[in-house]
C-alpha positions in Angstrom: -28.2 -74.7 -218.4 -24.7 -73.3 -218.3 -25.0 -72.1 -222.0 -28.2 -70.3 -221.2 -26.6 -68.6 -218.3 -23.8 -67.3 -220.4 -26.2 -66.1 -223.1 -28.3 -64.2 -220.5 -25.2 -62.7 -218.9 -23.7 -61.5 -222.3 -27.1 -60.1 -223.4 -27.4 -58.1 -220.1 -23.8 -57.0 -220.4 -24.2 -55.6 -223.9 -27.4 -53.9 -222.8 -25.6 -52.2 -220.0 -22.8 -51.1 -222.3 -25.4 -49.6 -224.7 -27.0 -47.7 -221.9 -23.7 -46.6 -220.4 -22.5 -45.2 -223.7 -25.3 -42.6 -223.5 -24.5 -41.5 -220.0 -23.2 -38.0 -219.4 -21.9 -36.1 -216.4 -23.2 -32.7 -215.4 -23.5 -30.4 -212.4 -27.1 -30.4 -211.0 -28.1 -27.5 -208.7 -29.7 -28.5 -205.5 -29.5 -25.4 -203.2 -29.2 -21.6 -203.4 -27.7 -19.6 -200.6 -29.0 -16.1 -199.7 -27.2 -13.2 -201.4 -26.0 -11.6 -198.1 -23.8 -14.6 -197.4 -23.2 -16.0 -200.9 -19.9 -14.1 -201.6 -18.5 -14.7 -198.1 -18.7 -18.5 -198.0 -15.3 -19.9 -197.3 -16.1 -23.6 -196.6 -18.9 -26.2 -197.0 -18.6 -29.5 -195.1 -20.9 -32.5 -194.9 -21.8 -33.2 -191.3 -22.6 -36.9 -191.8 -22.2 -39.8 -194.3 -25.8 -40.7 -194.0 -27.8 -37.5 -194.6 -27.8 -34.4 -196.7 -26.7 -31.9 -194.0 -23.8 -29.5 -194.5 -22.1 -26.9 -192.4 -21.6 -23.6 -194.2 -19.0 -21.1 -192.9 -18.8 -17.5 -193.9 -15.9 -15.0 -193.6 -17.9 -13.0 -191.1 -17.6 -15.9 -188.6 -21.2 -17.1 -189.0 -22.1 -20.8 -189.3 -25.1 -22.3 -190.9 -26.7 -25.7 -191.2 -27.9 -26.5 -194.8 -30.5 -29.3 -194.8 -30.6 -30.5 -198.4 -32.6 -33.7 -197.7 -35.9 -31.9 -198.2 -37.5 -30.9 -201.5 -36.8 -27.2 -200.6 -33.4 -27.0 -198.9 -33.3 -25.1 -195.6 -30.5 -22.9 -194.3 -30.5 -22.5 -190.5 -28.1 -20.1 -188.7 -26.4 -21.3 -185.6 -26.9 -18.7 -182.9 -23.3 -18.0 -182.2 -20.5 -16.2 -184.0 -16.9 -17.6 -184.2 -15.6 -14.1 -184.0 -16.0 -11.6 -181.2 -16.5 -7.9 -181.5 -12.9 -7.4 -180.4 -11.5 -9.6 -183.1 -12.2 -7.0 -185.9 -11.2 -9.5 -188.5 -12.5 -12.2 -190.8 -12.6 -16.0 -190.5 -9.9 -17.6 -192.6 -10.6 -21.3 -192.4 -12.3 -24.1 -190.6 -11.8 -27.9 -190.5 -14.0 -30.7 -189.0 -12.4 -33.4 -186.9 -12.4 -36.8 -188.7 -14.6 -38.2 -185.9 -17.1 -35.3 -186.2 -20.0 -37.6 -186.9 -18.8 -40.6 -184.8 -20.5 -40.9 -181.5 -18.7 -41.8 -178.3 -15.3 -41.1 -180.0 -12.8 -38.3 -179.3 -13.5 -35.6 -181.8 -17.3 -36.0 -182.0 -18.9 -32.7 -182.9 -15.5 -31.0 -182.7 -14.0 -28.6 -185.3 -11.2 -26.0 -185.6 -11.2 -22.4 -186.8 -8.5 -19.9 -187.8 -8.9 -16.1 -187.9 -6.5 -13.1 -187.8 -6.4 -10.4 -185.1 -4.1 -7.6 -184.0 -1.5 -8.9 -181.6 -2.2 -8.6 -177.9 1.1 -7.7 -176.2 -0.5 -8.2 -172.8 -1.4 -11.8 -173.5 1.7 -13.5 -172.2 0.0 -16.9 -171.7 -0.7 -17.5 -175.3 1.2 -20.4 -177.0 2.6 -18.5 -180.0 4.8 -19.7 -182.9 7.1 -17.1 -184.5 9.9 -17.2 -187.0 13.3 -17.9 -185.5 14.7 -14.5 -186.6 11.8 -12.5 -185.0 10.8 -11.5 -181.5 7.5 -10.6 -180.0 8.1 -6.8 -180.4 8.4 -7.1 -184.2 5.0 -8.8 -184.6 1.8 -7.0 -185.7 -0.8 -9.7 -186.2 -1.7 -13.1 -184.8 -3.4 -16.0 -186.6 -5.5 -17.6 -183.8 -6.3 -21.3 -184.0 -9.3 -22.4 -181.8 -11.0 -25.7 -181.0 -14.8 -25.7 -180.7 -16.8 -28.5 -179.1 -20.5 -28.5 -180.0 -23.4 -30.2 -178.2 -25.2 -33.3 -179.5 -27.7 -31.0 -181.2 -25.0 -29.0 -183.0 -25.9 -25.8 -181.1 -23.4 -23.1 -180.8 -25.2 -21.7 -177.7 -23.9 -24.8 -175.8 -20.3 -24.7 -176.9 -16.9 -24.9 -175.3 -14.0 -23.2 -176.9 -10.2 -23.6 -176.4 -7.3 -21.7 -177.9 -4.8 -24.1 -179.4 -2.1 -21.8 -180.7 -1.2 -18.5 -182.3 1.1 -17.8 -185.3 2.7 -14.4 -185.0 2.9 -12.3 -188.2 5.4 -9.5 -188.8 2.8 -7.7 -191.1 -0.8 -6.5 -191.0 -1.7 -7.9 -194.4 -4.3 -10.6 -194.4 -2.8 -14.1 -194.6 -4.1 -17.1 -196.5 -4.6 -20.1 -194.3 -5.9 -23.6 -194.9 -6.8 -26.2 -192.2 -7.2 -29.9 -193.0 -7.1 -33.4 -191.6 -6.2 -36.5 -193.7 -9.7 -37.8 -194.5 -8.4 -41.4 -195.1 -6.9 -42.0 -191.7 -8.8 -44.2 -189.2 -8.7 -44.2 -185.4 -6.1 -47.0 -185.3 -3.6 -45.2 -187.6 -0.6 -43.7 -185.9 -1.1 -40.3 -187.6 -4.9 -40.1 -187.0 -6.1 -36.7 -185.8 -3.1 -34.7 -186.9 -4.0 -31.2 -188.0 -2.3 -29.6 -191.0 -2.1 -25.8 -191.1 -1.1 -24.2 -194.4 0.3 -20.6 -194.3 1.0 -18.8 -197.6 4.2 -16.8 -198.0 4.4 -13.4 -196.3 5.8 -10.9 -198.8 9.1 -9.5 -197.7 9.7 -12.1 -195.0 10.2 -15.3 -197.2 13.7 -15.9 -195.8 12.1 -17.3 -192.6 11.0 -20.9 -193.1 7.7 -20.1 -191.2 6.8 -17.2 -193.5 8.2 -18.7 -196.8 5.0 -20.6 -197.5 4.8 -23.5 -195.0 2.6 -26.3 -193.8 2.5 -27.0 -190.1 1.5 -30.4 -188.5 0.4 -30.7 -184.9 -1.7 -32.9 -182.7 -4.3 -30.3 -181.5 -5.5 -32.3 -178.4 -4.5 -30.8 -175.0 -1.8 -32.8 -173.2 -1.5 -31.7 -169.6 -0.7 -28.0 -169.6 0.2 -28.0 -173.2 -2.6 -26.9 -175.6 -1.1 -29.0 -178.4 1.8 -31.4 -179.0 4.2 -31.9 -181.9 4.3 -35.3 -183.5 7.8 -36.9 -183.1 7.7 -37.8 -186.8 7.8 -34.2 -187.9 11.0 -33.7 -190.0 12.4 -30.7 -188.1 11.9 -31.7 -184.5 15.6 -31.7 -183.8 16.5 -28.7 -186.0 17.1 -25.6 -183.9 16.9 -23.3 -186.9 13.4 -24.3 -188.0 10.2 -24.4 -186.0 9.5 -28.0 -185.0 5.8 -27.6 -185.9 6.8 -27.2 -189.6 6.1 -30.1 -191.9 7.1 -28.5 -195.3 8.3 -25.0 -196.2 9.4 -22.8 -199.1 6.1 -23.3 -200.9 5.8 -19.6 -201.8 2.2 -18.7 -202.7 0.4 -21.7 -201.2 -3.0 -22.3 -202.7 -4.3 -25.6 -201.6 -3.1 -29.0 -200.5 -4.8 -32.4 -200.4 -4.3 -36.2 -200.2 -5.0 -37.7 -203.6 -4.4 -41.3 -202.6 -6.2 -43.3 -199.9 -3.2 -45.5 -199.2 -0.2 -43.2 -199.7 0.0 -40.4 -197.1 1.9 -38.0 -199.4 0.4 -34.6 -199.8 -0.1 -32.9 -203.2 0.4 -29.1 -203.0 -1.0 -26.6 -205.5 1.3 -23.5 -205.2 3.1 -20.8 -207.2 6.6 -19.4 -207.0 8.1 -16.6 -209.0 8.5 -18.7 -212.1 5.6 -21.0 -212.5 2.3 -22.4 -211.1 2.6 -26.1 -210.3 1.5 -29.1 -208.3 4.2 -30.6 -206.1 4.4 -33.8 -204.1 5.3 -33.1 -200.5 8.3 -35.4 -200.4 11.5 -34.2 -198.9 12.7 -32.4 -201.0 9.6 -31.4 -203.0 9.1 -33.1 -206.4 7.0 -31.6 -209.2 3.9 -33.5 -210.3 2.6 -31.1 -213.0 3.4 -27.6 -214.3 0.6 -25.5 -215.7 1.3 -24.0 -219.1 -0.7 -21.1 -220.4 -3.8 -22.1 -218.6 -6.0 -19.9 -216.6 -7.0 -21.5 -213.3 -10.0 -20.1 -211.5 -8.5 -20.6 -208.1 -5.9 -22.6 -206.3 -7.7 -25.9 -205.6 -7.2 -29.6 -206.4 -9.7 -32.1 -205.3 -9.4 -36.0 -205.5 -12.6 -37.8 -206.6 -13.8 -40.9 -204.8 -17.5 -40.6 -205.5 -20.0 -43.1 -207.0 -21.4 -41.1 -209.8 -18.5 -41.3 -212.3 -16.5 -44.6 -212.3 -14.1 -43.2 -215.0 -13.0 -40.4 -212.6 -12.5 -42.6 -209.5 -9.1 -41.9 -208.0 -8.3 -39.0 -210.3 -7.6 -35.4 -209.2 -9.9 -32.6 -210.4 -9.2 -28.9 -211.1 -11.1 -26.1 -212.8 -9.4 -24.7 -215.9 -10.2 -22.6 -218.9 -10.3 -24.7 -222.1 -11.4 -23.3 -225.5 -12.3 -20.0 -223.8 -14.7 -21.5 -221.3 -14.4 -23.0 -217.9 -14.1 -26.8 -217.8 -13.9 -29.5 -215.1 -10.6 -31.1 -215.8 -9.0 -34.3 -214.5 -5.3 -34.7 -213.8 -4.3 -38.2 -214.9 -1.1 -40.1 -215.9 -0.3 -40.4 -219.5 -0.8 -43.9 -220.8 2.7 -44.2 -222.3 4.7 -42.3 -219.7 4.7 -41.2 -216.0 3.9 -37.6 -217.0 0.6 -36.2 -215.9 -1.8 -34.4 -218.3 -5.0 -32.4 -218.0 -8.0 -34.0 -219.6 -11.2 -31.9 -220.1 -14.3 -33.7 -218.7 -17.3 -31.4 -219.0 -17.9 -27.7 -219.6 -19.2 -25.9 -216.5 -21.4 -23.5 -218.3 -21.0 -20.8 -215.5 -18.9 -17.8 -214.9 -15.7 -17.9 -212.9 -14.8 -18.0 -210.1 -16.2 -21.2 -208.7 -15.1 -23.3 -205.7 -15.0 -27.1 -205.4 -15.9 -29.0 -202.2 -16.4 -32.7 -201.3 -19.8 -34.2 -200.4 -20.3 -37.0 -197.8 -19.3 -39.9 -200.2 -16.3 -38.3 -201.9 -18.2 -36.7 -204.8 -17.8 -33.2 -206.0 -19.8 -30.0 -205.1 -19.4 -26.8 -207.1 -20.3 -23.5 -205.5 -20.7 -20.2 -207.4 -20.1 -17.2 -205.1 -21.7 -14.7 -207.5 -25.1 -16.5 -207.5 -24.9 -18.7 -204.3 -25.9 -21.8 -206.3 -24.6 -25.1 -205.0 -24.5 -28.0 -207.5 -23.6 -31.6 -207.3 -21.8 -33.7 -210.0 -24.3 -36.4 -211.1 -24.4 -39.1 -213.8 -27.3 -38.9 -216.2 -27.4 -42.7 -216.6 -30.8 -43.1 -215.1 -32.3 -40.5 -217.5 -30.6 -42.2 -220.4 -32.1 -45.5 -219.4 -35.6 -44.0 -219.3 -35.0 -42.3 -222.7 -33.8 -45.5 -224.3 -36.9 -47.4 -223.3 -39.3 -44.6 -224.0 -38.0 -43.8 -227.4 -38.1 -47.4 -228.7 -40.0 -47.6 -231.9 -41.4 -51.0 -231.4 -43.0 -53.0 -228.6 -40.6 -55.8 -229.4 -37.7 -53.9 -228.0 -39.5 -53.4 -224.7 -40.4 -57.0 -224.6 -36.8 -58.1 -225.1 -35.6 -55.8 -222.4 -38.3 -57.1 -220.1 -37.6 -60.7 -220.8 -33.8 -60.2 -220.3 -34.3 -58.5 -217.0 -36.9 -61.1 -215.8 -34.6 -64.0 -216.8 -31.6 -62.4 -215.1 -33.5 -61.6 -211.9 -35.0 -65.2 -211.8 -31.6 -66.7 -212.3 -30.1 -64.5 -209.7 -32.8 -65.4 -207.1 -32.5 -69.1 -207.8 -28.7 -69.1 -207.6 -28.8 -67.0 -204.4 -31.3 -69.4 -202.8 -29.2 -72.4 -203.7 -26.1 -70.8 -202.3 -27.7 -69.7 -199.1 -29.4 -73.1 -198.6 -26.1 -74.9 -199.2 -24.1 -72.7 -196.8 -26.8 -72.4 -194.1 -25.3 -75.2 -192.0 -21.7 -74.8 -193.2 -19.2 -74.5 -190.4 -16.8 -72.6 -192.6 -19.5 -70.0 -193.4 -20.2 -69.7 -189.6 -16.5 -69.2 -188.9 -16.1 -66.5 -191.6 -18.8 -64.4 -189.9 -17.2 -64.6 -186.4 -14.4 -62.5 -184.9 -11.2 -64.6 -185.0 -8.5 -62.1 -184.1 -8.0 -59.3 -181.6 -5.4 -56.6 -181.1 -4.8 -53.9 -178.5 -3.9 -50.3 -179.4 -0.5 -49.0 -178.7 -1.7 -47.3 -175.5 -3.8 -50.3 -174.4 -6.9 -48.2 -174.4 -8.8 -49.8 -177.2 -9.2 -53.5 -178.3 -9.8 -54.1 -182.0 -11.8 -57.2 -183.2 -11.1 -58.6 -186.7 -13.0 -61.1 -188.8 -11.2 -63.6 -191.1 -9.1 -62.1 -193.9 -9.7 -58.5 -192.7 -7.0 -55.9 -192.1 -9.4 -53.4 -190.8 -11.2 -54.1 -187.5 -14.9 -54.8 -187.6 -15.4 -53.6 -184.0 -13.3 -51.4 -181.6 -14.1 -51.5 -177.9 -12.7 -49.1 -175.3 -11.1 -51.0 -172.4 -13.0 -48.8 -170.0 -16.3 -50.1 -171.3 -15.4 -53.8 -170.7 -17.4 -55.6 -168.0 -16.2 -59.1 -168.1 -14.2 -61.8 -170.0 -14.9 -65.5 -170.3 -12.9 -68.5 -171.7 -15.2 -71.1 -173.3 -14.7 -74.5 -174.7 -17.5 -76.0 -176.7 -19.8 -73.1 -175.6 -19.2 -74.0 -171.9 -17.7 -71.3 -169.7 -14.5 -72.5 -167.9 -13.1 -69.2 -166.7 -15.1 -66.1 -165.9 -13.5 -62.7 -165.1 -15.0 -59.4 -164.1 -14.0 -56.2 -162.3 -14.4 -58.0 -159.0 -12.6 -61.2 -160.0 -9.3 -61.1 -161.9 -7.2 -63.9 -163.4 -5.5 -66.3 -161.0 -3.1 -69.1 -161.4 -5.8 -71.6 -160.3 -7.9 -70.4 -163.2 -4.9 -70.9 -165.5 -4.4 -74.5 -164.3 -8.1 -75.3 -164.6 -8.2 -74.0 -168.1 -5.1 -75.9 -169.3 -6.2 -79.2 -167.6 -9.7 -78.9 -169.0 -8.3 -78.4 -172.5 -6.1 -81.4 -172.0 -9.1 -83.5 -171.1 -11.0 -82.3 -174.2 -7.9 -83.0 -176.3 -8.1 -86.7 -175.4 -11.7 -87.0 -176.6 -11.9 -88.8 -180.0 -13.0 -86.5 -182.9 -15.7 -88.4 -184.5 -17.5 -87.2 -187.7 -19.7 -84.2 -186.9 -18.1 -83.5 -183.5 -17.2 -79.9 -182.9 -14.3 -78.6 -180.9 -14.5 -74.9 -180.3 -12.4 -72.5 -178.2 -13.8 -69.0 -177.7 -13.0 -65.8 -175.8 -16.1 -63.9 -174.8 -15.9 -60.1 -174.1 -18.8 -58.4 -172.5 -19.2 -54.6 -172.4 -21.1 -52.4 -170.0 -24.2 -52.6 -172.1 -24.2 -56.5 -171.7 -23.3 -56.9 -175.4 -21.3 -60.1 -175.8 -18.6 -60.3 -178.5 -17.3 -63.8 -179.2 -13.8 -64.4 -180.6 -13.4 -67.8 -182.2 -9.7 -68.8 -181.6 -10.1 -72.4 -182.6 -12.8 -74.4 -184.5 -12.7 -78.0 -185.7 -15.4 -80.3 -187.0 -14.4 -83.9 -187.2 -11.1 -84.3 -189.1 -11.4 -80.8 -190.6 -9.7 -77.9 -188.8 -11.5 -74.7 -189.8 -9.3 -72.2 -187.9 -5.7 -71.5 -188.9 -4.2 -71.9 -185.4 -3.6 -75.3 -183.9 -5.4 -76.5 -180.8 -2.2 -76.1 -178.7 -1.6 -72.5 -179.9 -5.2 -71.6 -179.5 -5.5 -72.6 -175.9 -2.3 -70.8 -175.0 -3.5 -67.7 -177.0 -6.8 -67.7 -175.1 -5.2 -67.9 -171.6 -2.6 -65.2 -172.6 -5.4 -62.9 -173.6 -7.3 -63.6 -170.4 -4.2 -62.6 -168.4 -3.6 -59.5 -170.4 -7.2 -58.2 -170.4 -7.5 -59.1 -166.7 -4.6 -56.7 -165.9 -6.5 -54.0 -167.7 -10.0 -54.7 -166.4 -9.3 -55.9 -162.9 -5.7 -55.0 -162.0 -6.2 -55.2 -158.2 -7.5 -58.7 -158.2 -5.2 -60.2 -160.8 -2.5 -62.4 -159.4 1.1 -62.5 -160.4 1.4 -65.0 -163.2 3.5 -68.1 -162.5 2.9 -70.1 -165.6 4.8 -68.9 -168.7 3.0 -68.5 -172.0 5.0 -71.2 -173.7 3.5 -74.1 -171.7 2.4 -76.8 -174.0 0.0 -79.7 -173.7 1.4 -82.7 -171.8 1.0 -85.3 -174.5 3.1 -87.9 -172.5 0.5 -88.0 -169.8 -1.4 -91.3 -169.9 -5.0 -91.1 -171.2 -7.4 -90.5 -168.3 -10.0 -93.4 -168.3 -13.0 -94.1 -166.2 -10.8 -96.2 -163.8 -9.0 -93.1 -162.6 -12.3 -91.4 -161.6 -13.6 -94.6 -159.9 -10.4 -95.0 -157.9 -10.8 -91.6 -156.5 -14.4 -92.4 -155.5 -13.4 -95.7 -154.0 -10.7 -94.1 -152.0 -13.2 -91.7 -150.6 -15.5 -94.5 -149.7 -12.7 -96.4 -148.0 -11.8 -93.4 -145.9 -15.4 -92.9 -144.9 -15.8 -96.5 -143.8 -12.5 -96.3 -141.8 -13.9 -93.2 -140.0 -17.1 -95.1 -139.0 -15.1 -98.0 -137.7 -13.0 -95.8 -135.5 -9.7 -96.6 -137.3 -7.8 -93.3 -137.4 -4.7 -94.8 -139.1 -4.2 -93.4 -142.6 -1.7 -94.9 -145.0 0.8 -92.4 -146.5 0.2 -93.5 -150.0 -3.5 -93.2 -149.6 -3.0 -89.6 -148.3 -1.0 -88.8 -151.4 -3.7 -90.3 -153.6 -6.3 -88.3 -151.8 -4.5 -85.0 -152.5 -4.2 -86.0 -156.1 -7.9 -86.7 -156.3 -8.7 -83.4 -154.7 -6.7 -81.6 -157.3 -8.3 -83.5 -160.2 -11.8 -83.0 -158.8 -11.6 -79.3 -159.8 -11.0 -80.3 -163.4 -13.5 -83.1 -163.5 -16.4 -80.6 -162.6 -15.7 -79.0 -166.0 -14.6 -82.2 -167.8 -17.9 -84.0 -167.0 -19.8 -81.2 -168.9 -17.4 -81.3 -171.9 -16.6 -85.0 -172.3 -18.9 -86.5 -175.0 -18.3 -90.2 -174.9 -20.8 -93.1 -175.2 -22.4 -94.2 -172.0 -22.4 -97.9 -172.9 -18.7 -97.8 -173.9 -17.9 -96.2 -170.5 -19.7 -99.0 -168.8 -17.7 -101.7 -170.6 -14.5 -100.0 -169.7 -15.7 -99.7 -166.1 -16.6 -103.4 -165.8 -13.3 -104.5 -167.4 -11.2 -102.5 -165.0 -13.2 -103.8 -162.0 -12.5 -107.3 -163.1 -8.8 -106.8 -164.0 -7.9 -105.0 -160.7 -9.5 -107.5 -158.3 -7.3 -109.0 -155.4 -4.5 -106.4 -156.0 -4.6 -103.6 -153.5 -6.7 -102.4 -150.6 -8.2 -99.8 -153.0 -9.3 -102.5 -155.5 -10.9 -104.5 -152.7 -13.1 -101.5 -151.9 -14.1 -101.3 -155.6 -14.8 -105.0 -155.7 -17.0 -104.9 -152.6 -19.0 -101.9 -154.0 -19.7 -103.7 -157.2 -20.7 -107.1 -155.8 -17.5 -108.9 -156.8 -15.7 -111.6 -154.6 -12.4 -113.3 -154.7 -13.9 -116.5 -155.9 -14.3 -115.6 -159.5 -15.1 -118.5 -161.8 -13.1 -119.4 -164.9 -16.1 -118.4 -167.0 -16.0 -114.9 -165.6 -12.3 -114.6 -166.3 -12.8 -115.8 -169.9 -15.6 -113.4 -170.4 -13.4 -110.6 -169.1 -10.7 -111.7 -171.6 -13.2 -111.5 -174.5 -14.2 -108.0 -173.4 -10.5 -107.0 -173.1 -9.8 -108.1 -176.7 -13.0 -106.3 -177.9 -12.0 -103.0 -176.2 -8.5 -103.2 -177.7 -9.8 -103.7 -181.2 -12.0 -100.5 -180.7 -8.8 -98.6 -179.6 -10.1 -97.9 -176.1 -7.0 -99.5 -174.6 -3.3 -98.9 -175.4 -1.0 -101.8 -175.9 0.6 -101.3 -172.5 -2.8 -101.3 -170.7 -3.9 -104.4 -172.6 -0.8 -106.4 -171.6 -1.0 -105.2 -168.0 -4.7 -106.2 -167.7 -4.1 -109.5 -169.4 -1.3 -110.4 -167.1 -3.5 -109.7 -164.0 -6.3 -111.9 -165.4 -3.9 -114.7 -166.1 -2.6 -114.5 -162.6 -6.1 -115.0 -161.4 -6.2 -118.5 -163.1 -3.1 -119.7 -161.3 
C-alpha cells in the first residue's frame, strides 16, 4: 500500500510540473476609468481583503468607489471633495489606516490626505513644522495633512475631519509628497499606526534637513491638546538642530519608499541625487541596495510582491523598466553567487509608458495606465494552460490517465483524512491544541491577547472594557466567579488554593482528567476558555506543572479583577509564590466525619442544657468551619469510589473507639459499643491490612490504627 501511495504521489507531482511549465504571467484588464479622471488618478487602494472594492483618489480631491466584483465594474463618486474652494490646489497623496477595514478597532474607516495651499498668516493655531533656519515670515506655502473619519457606509457626507499638521514651504512650487503606513505591522506591535510622510527636496533649500528630501514619522492620533505626537524612537528627538519628526533626510529627489520585508522594518527608498538614481536602505547612515545603470525608469516606484499568482516572485521587489526598447515588469533580486542585487525581466507590459503600480487586497500587483484609464491585474495563466493541455490531447488514453490519477489521489486523500480525523476525534492532545493556553496584556493594559499552542500571534484580542466576568474552573466546575460587582478577595484566593490542594491529593487513575481553566466572558456573553493545565492519567498535556498553573490562574484572576472591578477588589495578602503544602497530611473521610460528629455533640449538649464548652472542642469547631468552605467545592470535584470510602469510614470508626469524647459520639451514631468482640477486632485488622495494600493508608496511619486496635484486646 505504501508503494502505491508513492507511485500516485510521484505521478501527480510530475503532472503538476508539466502543467506548471506551460504557465505564464500577464496583466489582465478588469476595469476602465472614465477619461475625465483617468489622468488625475494619484492612488488606488483596496478597501477590504474580502471583496473587490477599491478607493480611487484624483488630484482634484474627488474620491470614488470602484466595485470590481461585478461583471461590469462600477465607479461610484463619493459626494464630498477633500479640497475646498479656498484651497486652490491639488491633492498630493492619501493613505488608509491599517485598521481601515477592521471593525470596532481604532482606525476603522479612517484615512489621511495631504494637499498644498497658500500659507495663511492669520492661522496662529495651526501645528506647523518648518526648517530650523526659517521663520514664519519666509514661508509661502503649506502642506496640510488631514485626518478623515468615514461612516460605516463609507459616505463622505457623514464625515469628520481633523487637521493633523502643516509643513511650511519657503517656495510656491508644487511639492512631491507620499503618505504610507507599514502594512505588515499588527495592533500589538509597538510601531503600529505610525504615519510616514515623504517630502522630496525643495530646490534651493536643500541645506535644511527638512527640505533636503526627508521622511517624517509621527503618530497621527490626537493626544490631549496635541493633534499628533512624535514617537520616542525617532532618531533626532534630542537633536535641537533637526526637527524631531524627521526619520531620515538628505534623500534629494525622493520618489517612493516601501517595506520589502514582512519581518524587517527597514525601509527601501527609491530616490535620485545629482549623480545617480538608486535604491537605498533606510539604515543610519543610508546604505545603497542598487544603482540603476543606463536604464529608463517609467516613474519612481518600487513595489514588494506578496501575492498568490506567481510563487516565483513571492518576496521580490518589482519595478517597471525599459528593456530591449520596450517596457518590462522587472524584479529586483539577489544574485545567486553574491549579495549584489540585479534586475531580472519578467514579462513585457505591451503598453505605452508611463504606468503606475499599486497593490491589491492580497499583496498582488495592479497596473494602471493614465493615458487610457485601464486598470489591470497580474494573473497566472496556469488554469488556461491546464484546460489547453487536456483539450489538445490527441488520444482518449491521455484523458483517462489524468482522470484515474486524479480519482486515485482524491480517494486516497479522503481515506487518509477520514482515518486521521477518526483517530484524533477523542484525542486529548488534539483538544488541547485547539484551545487557548496563554494570555498576555498589552503595554497599556487595555487589550488582552489570547494565544493557542505554538503561536506567536494572538488568535483573539479582547478590549478590557468589553469584559463582563472572569471565572476560575477546575475540572469544568466553577470555583471562583468575578464580575463588575464582585472583585477578587483573599477569601476567594484561599478557597481556590485549598480546592486545588484537595484535587491534587486525588489519585490520577487511567482516563481521569485534571483540568485548570480561566474563563473570560465579554459583554456579548461570549465565553473564552484558557486551558492553563491539562492532564489525563499519567500524561501531562500542558507544559506548565500543576503547581505553576494554579498560581498562574489566581495571579491572572487578581490582575484582571483590578482592571474589571477595581472598586470591589481587595488588597492582596497572599504573595504569588505560595506553593502547595505537600507536607499537610492527606485529608481522609475521617476528618470530615469528625467535624460532623463534633457538630452533633454540640447539638446534644445544647438540648441537655449543658452550656459548658471545652476549649479544644471550640478550636476544632473553628477549624471545621474554615474547612467547610472548601468541602462545598471539594465534594463536587473529588472522584473517589463510594465503596472504598465506606471501607475507610468503617475502619476509622473501629480504630478510634474508646479514645476521646468525640469518638464516643461517632461510636454511638454508628451503633458501636465498648464491648467489642475479638472477632470484630480481628475483622478490623484484616480490613486494615487490605487498605494498606491498596495504598489508602500511609505507614504512619497504619501503625497508629494497629496500636489502638491491639490496646482494645488488652
